[in-house]
TIFIDREN-421360 format. One record per residue: residue number from 1; residue in one letter; x, y, z of N, C-alpha, C in turn. Coordinates in steps of 0.05 Angstrom, whole numbers, plus 32768, in hexadecimal, padded with zeros to 4 digits. Example, Ala and Ser with C-alpha at 12.3 -4.5 7.8 and 13.67 -1.06 7.14 Angstrom:
pos,code,n_east,n_north,n_up,ca_east,ca_north,ca_up,c_east,c_north,c_up
1,A,8108,7F8E,809C,80F6,7FA6,809C,8108,7FBE,809C;
2,S,8101,7FD3,808E,8111,7FEB,808F,8102,8001,809D;
***
This chain:
pos,code,n_east,n_north,n_up,ca_east,ca_north,ca_up,c_east,c_north,c_up
1,M,8F02,882D,83EC,8EF8,8837,8406,8F0F,8841,8417;
2,N,8F0B,8857,8423,8F1F,8861,8436,8F20,884F,844E;
3,R,8F38,884D,845B,8F3A,883C,8473,8F50,8847,8484;
4,V,8F50,883D,849D,8F65,8844,84B0,8F76,882B,84B6;
5,N,8F90,882E,84B4,8FA2,8817,84BA,8FA9,8818,84D8;
6,Y,8F99,880A,84E8,8F9D,880B,8505,8FB4,87F9,850E;
7,D,8FBC,87E6,84FD,8FD0,87D2,8505,8FEC,87DE,8503;
8,Q,8FF4,87ED,8518,900E,87FA,8519,901C,87F2,8533;
9,T,9036,87EF,8532,9045,87E6,854A,9053,87FD,8559;
10,E,9053,8815,854E,9062,882B,855B,9050,883C,856D;
11,G,9038,8834,8572,9026,8844,8582,9014,8855,8570;
12,F,8FFC,884C,856C,8FE9,8859,855A,8FE1,8874,8564;
13,P,8FE1,8889,8552,8FDA,88A4,855A,8FBB,88A8,855B;
14,L,8FAE,889A,856E,8F91,889C,856F,8F88,88B7,857B;
15,D,8F79,88C5,856B,8F6D,88DE,8574,8F52,88E2,8566;
16,V,8F45,88F8,856B,8F2A,88FD,8560,8F2A,88FD,8542;
17,N,8F3F,8908,8535,8F40,8909,8518,8F41,88ED,850C;
18,I,8F50,88DB,8518,8F52,88BF,850E,8F37,88B1,8511;
19,L,8F2A,88B5,8528,8F10,88A8,852C,8EFB,88B3,8518;
20,D,8EFC,88CD,8513,8EE9,88DA,8500,8EEE,88CF,84E4;
21,F,8F07,88CB,84DC,8F0E,88C1,84C2,8F03,88A4,84BF;
22,G,8F06,8894,84D4,8EFB,8879,84D3,8EDD,8878,84D1;
23,Q,8ED0,8889,84DF,8EB3,888A,84DE,8EA9,8894,84C2;
24,K,8EB6,88A8,84B7,8EAF,88B1,849C,8EB4,889C,8487;
25,A,8EC9,888D,848A,8ECF,8878,8476,8EB9,8863,8475;
26,N,8EAD,885E,848C,8E97,884A,848D,8E7D,8855,8483;
27,Q,8E79,886F,8482,8E5F,887A,847B,8E58,8875,845E;
28,I,8E6B,8872,844C,8E64,886D,8430,8E55,8852,842D;
29,T,8E5B,883F,843D,8E4D,8825,843B,8E2F,8828,8442;
30,Q,8E28,883C,8451,8E0C,8840,8458,8DFB,8846,843F;
31,Q,8E07,884E,842A,8DF8,8855,8412,8DF1,883D,8400;
32,L,8DFB,8826,8407,8DF6,880E,83F7,8DD8,8807,83F6;
33,G,8DCA,880D,840B,8DAD,8807,840B,8D9D,8815,83F6;
34,E,8DA7,882B,83EC,8D99,883A,83D6,8D96,8829,83BD;
35,I,8DA6,8814,83BB,8DA3,8802,83A4,8D88,87F6,83A4;
36,I,8D7D,87F1,83BB,8D63,87E3,83BE,8D4C,87F8,83C0;
37,A,8D4B,8806,83D7,8D36,8819,83DC,8D3C,8828,83F6;
38,P,8D2E,883E,83FC,8D33,884C,8415,8D2D,883B,842E;
39,L,8D1C,8827,842B,8D16,8815,8441,8D19,87F9,8436;
40,A,8D2E,87EA,843F,8D34,87D0,8433,8D3E,87BC,8448;
41,I,8D38,87A3,8443,8D43,878D,8453,8D5C,8784,8444;
42,I,8D73,8785,8451,8D8C,877D,8445,8D91,875F,844A;
43,K,8D8B,8756,8462,8D91,873A,8469,8D7E,8732,8480;
44,G,8D76,8719,8480,8D66,870E,8496,8D4A,8719,8495;
45,C,8D3F,871E,84AD,8D23,8728,84B0,8D0F,8715,84A3;
46,V,8D14,86FC,84A8,8D03,86E7,849C,8CEB,86E2,84AE;
47,Q,8CD3,86E3,84A2,8CBB,86DE,84B1,8CB6,86C0,84B4;
48,N,8CB0,86B8,84CD,8CA9,869C,84D3,8C91,869D,84E5;
49,G,8C7A,8699,84DA,8C61,869D,84E9,8C5D,86BA,84F0;
50,N,8C5A,86C1,8509,8C56,86DD,8512,8C71,86EA,851A;
51,N,8C87,86DC,8518,8CA1,86E7,8520,8CB2,86ED,8508;
52,V,8CC4,8700,850C,8CD7,8707,84F7,8CF3,8705,8504;
53,S,8D06,86F9,84F5,8D21,86F5,84FF,8D31,870F,84FF;
54,D,8D48,870E,850D,8D5A,8725,850C,8D65,8728,84F0;
55,G,8D70,873F,84EA,8D7B,8744,84D0,8D8A,875F,84CE;
56,V,8D8B,8769,84B6,8D98,8782,84B0,8D85,8791,849D;
57,V,8D80,87AB,84A3,8D6E,87BB,8492,8D7C,87D5,848A;
58,Y,8D71,87E1,8476,8D7A,87FB,846D,8D62,880E,8471;
59,V,8D67,8824,8480,8D51,8837,8485,8D5B,8853,847F;
60,N,8D52,885D,8469,8D58,8879,8461,8D75,8881,8465;
61,G,8D87,8872,8458,8DA3,887A,8459,8DB4,886E,846F;
62,E,8DA8,885B,847E,8DB7,884F,8494,8DB3,8831,8495;
63,I,8DC9,8822,8496,8DC7,8805,8499,8DC6,87FF,84B7;
64,L,8DB2,87F0,84BF,8DAE,87EB,84DC,8DA9,87CD,84E1;
65,P,8DB2,87C3,84F8,8DA9,87A8,8500,8D8B,87A9,8506;
66,F,8D7E,8793,8500,8D61,8791,8506,8D5E,877B,851C;
67,K,8D51,8782,8532,8D4B,876F,8547,8D2E,8766,8543;
68,G,8D2C,874D,853B,8D12,8742,8535,8D01,873C,854D;
69,G,8CEA,8730,8548,8CD7,872A,855D,8CBB,8726,8551;
70,L,8CA7,872A,8562,8C8B,8728,8559,8C86,873E,8544;
71,K,8C7C,8735,852C,8C78,8748,8517,8C63,875D,851E;
72,Q,8C69,8776,8518,8C56,878C,851C,8C56,879D,8503;
73,N,8C44,87B0,8501,8C41,87C0,84E9,8C56,87D7,84E7;
74,V,8C63,87DD,84FD,8C75,87F4,84FD,8C92,87EB,8505;
75,V,8CA5,87F5,84F6,8CC2,87F2,84FD,8CCC,880C,8506;
76,R,8CDA,880C,851D,8CE4,8825,8528,8D02,8822,852C;
77,I,8D0F,8839,852F,8D2C,883A,8535,8D2F,883F,8553;
78,V,8D3F,882F,855F,8D46,8832,857C,8D62,883C,857E;
79,E,8D66,8850,858E,8D81,885B,8593,8D87,885B,85B0;
80,K,8D9E,884F,85B8,8DA7,884E,85D3,8DC2,885A,85D5;
81,A,8DC6,886B,85E9,8DE0,8878,85ED,8DED,886F,8607;
82,E,8E07,886A,8606,8E16,8862,861E,8E29,8879,8625;
83,N,8E28,8882,863D,8E3A,8897,8646,8E55,888C,864D;
84,R,8E69,889D,864A,8E84,8896,8652,8E8F,88AF,8661;
85,F,8EA1,88AA,8674,8EAD,88C0,8683,8EC6,88CB,8675;
86,F,8EC8,88E5,8675,8EDE,88F3,8668,8EF3,88F9,867D;
87,E,8F0A,8902,8674,8F21,8909,8686,8F19,891E,869A;
88,N,8F07,8930,8693,8EFF,8946,86A5,8EE9,893D,86B9;
89,G,8EE2,8924,86B7,8ECD,8919,86CA,8EB1,891A,86C0;
90,S,8EAC,8928,86A9,8E91,892A,869F,8E8A,8910,8691;
91,S,8E70,890B,8690,8E65,88F3,8683,8E54,88FC,866B;
92,K,8E59,88F1,8654,8E4B,88F8,863C,8E44,88DF,862C;
93,P,8E2E,88E0,861B,8E28,88C9,860A,8E3D,88C7,85F4;
94,V,8E49,88AF,85F2,8E5F,88AA,85DF,8E58,8893,85CC;
95,L,8E4F,887D,85D6,8E49,8866,85C6,8E2B,8866,85BF;
96,I,8E24,886A,85A6,8E09,886C,859D,8E02,8852,858D;
97,T,8DEF,8843,8597,8DE7,882A,858A,8DCB,882E,857E;
98,R,8DC8,8828,8564,8DAE,882A,8557,8DA7,8810,854A;
99,Y,8D8D,8809,854B,8D83,87F1,853D,8D66,87F5,8537;
100,A,8D5C,87E5,8524,8D40,87E5,851D,8D32,87CE,852A;
101,T,8D19,87D1,8531,8D09,87BC,853C,8CEC,87C3,8538;
102,F,8CDA,87B0,853F,8CBE,87B5,853D,8CB4,87C5,8555;
103,G,8C9F,87D5,8550,8C91,87E2,8566,8C8E,8800,8561;
104,A,8C77,8809,856A,8C71,8825,8569,8C7D,8833,8582;
105,G,8C85,884B,857F,8C91,885A,8595,8C8B,8877,8592;
106,A,8C97,8887,85A3,8C93,88A3,85A2,8CA0,88AF,8589;
107,D,8CB4,88A2,857F,8CC2,88AC,8567,8CB5,88A1,854E;
108,F,8CBF,88AA,8538,8CB3,88A3,851E,8CB8,8886,8517;
109,G,8CA5,8879,850A,8CA8,885D,8502,8CA4,885A,84E4;
110,Y,8CAB,8843,84DA,8CA8,883C,84BD,8C96,8825,84BA;
111,A,8C85,8826,84A6,8C73,880F,84A1,8C82,87F7,8498;
112,C,8C7E,87E1,84A6,8C8B,87C8,84A0,8C87,87C0,8482;
113,A,8C6F,87C5,8478,8C69,87BE,845C,8C79,87CD,8448;
114,D,8C85,87E4,8450,8C94,87F4,843D,8CB1,87EB,8439;
115,F,8CBA,87D6,8448,8CD5,87CC,8444,8CD6,87B9,842C;
116,H,8CEA,87BC,841B,8CEE,87AC,8404,8D01,8795,840A;
***
């Protein structure tokens, strides 16, 4: 696996290219879910009565944390963006957090029964 050696004492040359390299190095691990199925439970997501615990799932090429709760028929992907201010004073979405959870929404959902 490609990796970035961040542990440097002379002042690390952090720039957009280094950050892009690190993100691309991590992307290969996203394909591990294909071993199971396009929709798969990797860890957790244990049903106890009507509730399902937190876990990790694989959804069509992406490994995501799963936030459990009251079991429903649909699993959806939630995406939240946090803005950060740039040197020129503009504010743009920079930190994108994605997770899977139960619930129908305006966006596309996946049938809970389709997860392996």
